[in-house]
C-alpha positions as CSV (number, residue, x, y, z in Angstrom):
1,M,-10.7,4.8,30.6
2,P,-10.1,4.5,26.9
3,D,-6.9,2.7,25.7
4,K,-4.1,4.9,24.7
5,A,-4.0,5.6,20.9
6,W,-0.9,3.4,20.3
7,K,-2.6,0.3,22.1
8,A,-5.8,1.0,19.9
9,L,-3.7,0.9,16.8
10,E,-2.0,-2.4,18.1
11,R,-5.6,-4.0,18.6
12,R,-6.9,-2.7,15.4
13,I,-3.8,-4.1,13.5
14,A,-4.0,-7.5,15.2
15,E,-7.7,-7.7,14.6
16,S,-7.5,-7.1,11.1
17,L,-5.0,-10.1,10.9
18,G,-7.6,-12.4,13.0
19,T,-5.3,-12.1,16.1
20,V,-4.8,-10.0,19.2
21,R,-2.5,-7.6,20.5
22,T,0.4,-9.1,22.6
23,P,-0.2,-8.5,26.3
24,L,2.7,-6.3,27.9
25,S,3.6,-6.0,24.0
26,G,7.5,-5.2,23.5
27,G,10.1,-6.4,25.6
28,S,8.0,-7.3,28.7
29,S,6.0,-9.8,26.8
30,R,6.9,-13.4,27.6
31,H,5.2,-14.4,24.1
32,T,7.0,-12.4,21.7
33,T,8.3,-8.8,21.2
34,S,6.1,-8.5,18.1
35,D,3.0,-6.4,18.9
36,T,0.5,-9.2,18.0
37,L,0.4,-12.7,18.4
38,H,0.1,-13.6,14.9
39,K,1.6,-17.1,14.1
40,E,3.4,-15.9,11.0
41,L,3.7,-12.3,10.7
42,Y,5.9,-10.3,13.3
43,I,4.3,-6.8,13.3
44,E,5.8,-3.7,14.9
45,C,3.2,-0.8,15.1
46,K,4.4,2.8,15.5
47,Y,1.8,5.8,16.3
48,R,3.1,9.1,15.2
49,R,1.6,12.4,15.0
50,S,3.5,13.0,11.6
51,S,5.5,11.1,9.2
52,S,7.5,12.0,6.1
53,I,6.4,8.5,4.8
54,H,2.7,9.5,5.2
55,T,3.2,12.9,3.4
56,L,5.1,11.1,0.5
57,F,2.4,8.2,0.4
58,H,-0.4,10.8,0.3
59,S,1.0,12.8,-2.7
60,V,2.0,9.5,-4.5
61,R,-1.7,8.2,-3.9
62,I,-3.3,11.4,-5.4
63,E,-1.1,10.8,-8.5
64,A,-1.9,7.0,-8.6
65,N,-5.8,7.8,-8.3
66,K,-5.7,10.1,-11.4
67,E,-4.3,6.9,-13.4
68,H,-6.6,4.5,-11.6
69,K,-3.5,2.7,-10.3
70,L,-2.4,1.5,-6.8
71,S,0.0,3.5,-4.8
72,V,3.3,1.8,-4.0
73,I,6.4,3.6,-2.7
74,A,9.8,1.6,-3.2
75,I,12.5,2.9,-0.6
76,H,16.0,1.8,-0.9
77,L,19.0,3.1,1.0
78,A,22.3,3.1,-0.7
79,S,24.1,1.3,1.9
80,S,21.3,-1.6,2.4
81,P,20.7,-4.6,0.3
82,H,17.0,-4.3,1.0
83,T,14.3,-2.6,-0.8
84,L,11.1,-1.7,1.1
85,A,7.6,-1.3,-0.3
86,V,5.2,0.9,1.3
87,I,1.5,0.1,0.6
88,D,-1.8,0.8,2.2
89,W,-2.7,-1.4,5.0
90,N,-5.9,-2.4,3.3
91,L,-4.0,-3.6,0.2
92,F,-1.5,-5.6,2.5
93,I,-4.6,-7.4,4.1
94,N,-5.9,-8.3,0.7
95,L,-2.6,-9.5,-0.3
96,W,-2.0,-11.4,2.7
97,E,-5.3,-13.1,2.4
98,A,-4.7,-14.0,-1.3
99,Y,-1.3,-15.3,-0.1
100,T,-2.7,-17.5,2.8
101,C,-5.5,-18.8,0.4
102,C,-2.9,-19.8,-2.0
103,Q,-0.7,-21.6,0.6
104,E,-3.9,-23.6,1.9
105,T,-4.7,-24.8,-1.9
106,T,-0.9,-25.7,-2.5
107,H,-0.8,-27.9,0.8
108,E,-4.0,-29.8,0.0
C-alpha cells in the first residue's frame, strides 16, 4: 500500500535535506517532534489541499518571473516581533547548501 500523501511529503522533504523522516513523527516519536531527523533544522511539514499562501505565492511568482527575479513573500503580523519569508523549497535548499558550505569553510 502506498504512503499517505503527508508521509510521502515528509519523506521527500527529509531526503532533499539528506536525512530521513522521523519514525512515528509528531508527539509519538522518541527522537524529536520534528518531521525529520535533521541535525540542525526543525522541519514541520504540512500537506493541504488548498492554501491562501500558495495562491498568493503563485501570483507573486508570475510577477517576479516577468522581471526575471526570485519570488519572496514577507509576512508580518502587527502583534508579532517576527517577519517570515516564504520562498520556493528549491531556493531554500540552494540557500541551505550555500550556508552549510560557508560554515564548513569558516571552521577549517
